[in-house]
C-alpha positions in Angstrom: -134.6 103.8 -40.5 -136.5 101.7 -43.1 -136.7 98.0 -42.5 -133.9 98.3 -39.9 -131.5 99.8 -42.3 -129.3 102.7 -41.1 -128.7 105.4 -43.8 -127.0 108.7 -43.1 -126.3 111.6 -45.4 -122.5 111.6 -45.3 -121.5 114.3 -47.8 -122.5 116.4 -50.7 -120.0 116.2 -53.6 -119.2 119.5 -55.4 -117.3 119.5 -58.7 -114.8 122.3 -58.8 -112.1 123.6 -61.2 -109.6 123.7 -58.3 -109.7 122.8 -54.6 -108.4 126.2 -53.5 -111.0 128.2 -55.5 -113.8 125.8 -54.6 -113.0 126.1 -50.9 -112.9 129.9 -50.7 -116.6 130.6 -50.2 -117.2 127.7 -47.8 -114.3 128.9 -45.6 -116.0 132.3 -45.4 -119.1 130.4 -43.9 -116.8 128.8 -41.3 -116.3 125.4 -42.8 -112.9 124.0 -42.2 -110.8 121.3 -44.0 -111.2 117.8 -42.5 -108.0 115.8 -42.7 -105.6 115.8 -45.6 -106.4 116.1 -49.3 -106.6 112.8 -51.1 -106.0 111.7 -54.7 -108.2 108.9 -56.0 -106.7 107.8 -59.2 -109.4 105.2 -59.8 -112.1 108.0 -59.8 -109.7 110.6 -61.3 -110.2 113.3 -58.6 -108.3 115.3 -56.0 -110.5 115.4 -52.9 -110.8 117.8 -50.0 -113.5 117.4 -47.3 -114.9 120.4 -45.5 -116.9 120.3 -42.3 -118.5 122.5 -39.7 -116.8 123.0 -36.4 -119.5 121.2 -34.4 -118.7 118.1 -32.4 -121.5 116.1 -34.0 -121.1 114.2 -37.2 -123.0 116.4 -39.7 -122.8 115.9 -43.4 -119.6 117.3 -45.0 -118.9 119.0 -48.3 -116.6 117.1 -50.6 -114.7 119.2 -53.2 -113.9 117.1 -56.3 -111.2 118.5 -58.6 -110.8 116.4 -61.7 -107.3 115.1 -62.5 -108.2 115.3 -66.2 -111.0 116.2 -68.6 -111.5 112.5 -69.4 -112.5 111.6 -65.8 -116.2 111.4 -64.5 -115.9 114.7 -62.7 -114.0 116.3 -65.6 -116.8 115.3 -68.0 -119.4 116.5 -65.5 -117.8 120.0 -65.5 -117.5 120.0 -69.3 -121.2 119.3 -69.6 -122.7 121.1 -66.7 -120.1 123.4 -65.2 -119.0 123.4 -61.6 -121.6 122.6 -58.9 -123.3 119.9 -56.9 -122.3 116.6 -58.5 -123.7 114.0 -56.1 -125.3 113.2 -52.8 -123.5 110.5 -50.7 -125.2 108.3 -48.2 -123.4 106.0 -45.7 -124.9 102.6 -45.4 -124.0 99.6 -43.3 -124.2 96.7 -45.9 -123.2 98.1 -49.3 -123.1 94.8 -51.1 -126.5 93.7 -49.7 -128.1 97.0 -50.5 -126.7 96.9 -54.1 -128.2 93.5 -54.6 -131.6 94.7 -53.3 -131.5 97.8 -55.5 -130.6 95.7 -58.6 -133.4 93.3 -57.8 -135.8 96.2 -57.6 -134.8 97.4 -61.1 -132.6 100.3 -60.0 -129.9 101.2 -62.5 -126.4 101.1 -61.0 -123.2 102.5 -62.4 -120.9 99.5 -62.1 -121.8 96.2 -60.7 -119.3 96.1 -57.7 -118.2 98.6 -55.1 -114.9 100.4 -55.8 -112.4 102.2 -53.6 -113.5 105.6 -52.3 -111.9 108.4 -50.1 -110.6 107.5 -46.6 -110.7 103.8 -47.2 -114.4 103.5 -48.0 -116.1 101.3 -50.5 -118.4 103.2 -52.8 -121.0 102.5 -55.5 -123.1 104.8 -57.6 -126.8 104.8 -58.5 -127.6 106.2 -62.0 -129.5 109.5 -62.0 -132.1 107.8 -64.2 -133.3 105.8 -61.2 -133.3 108.7 -58.7 -135.1 111.5 -60.4 -131.9 113.1 -61.8 -129.5 113.0 -58.9 -126.3 111.0 -58.9 -126.3 109.1 -55.6 -123.1 107.7 -54.1 -123.5 104.9 -51.5 -120.6 104.3 -49.2 -119.5 101.9 -46.6 -116.9 102.8 -44.0 -114.4 100.1 -43.1 
């Protein structure tokens, strides 16, 4: 914890052509679907979370199937192919953290949080400010 802030790696987002194909390897390792699939029309993705069978709250994998080639994940796949698309961190005060990051000169994608999976609020930090990694910040309701 830095300056009293709780930050936890929540999930690793993986861009896939289809949820079924994207899930096959991870199921062989023993990961299991967590809840129902979701469609996020605002982000243009179909989402399936996978988790280990442990009782703890470890990071999950989030499979992201684009609903079209003109969506952020669709464009990612077109440019880079399938693979790790983002790291997502759960934070307690998303709006406050975004204000601090902006003040520190960190480049954000969008000024305000938007709706994420499972009722979360999300925002993205541009890879230019993180050493090349798209970072999703999320706040659970």
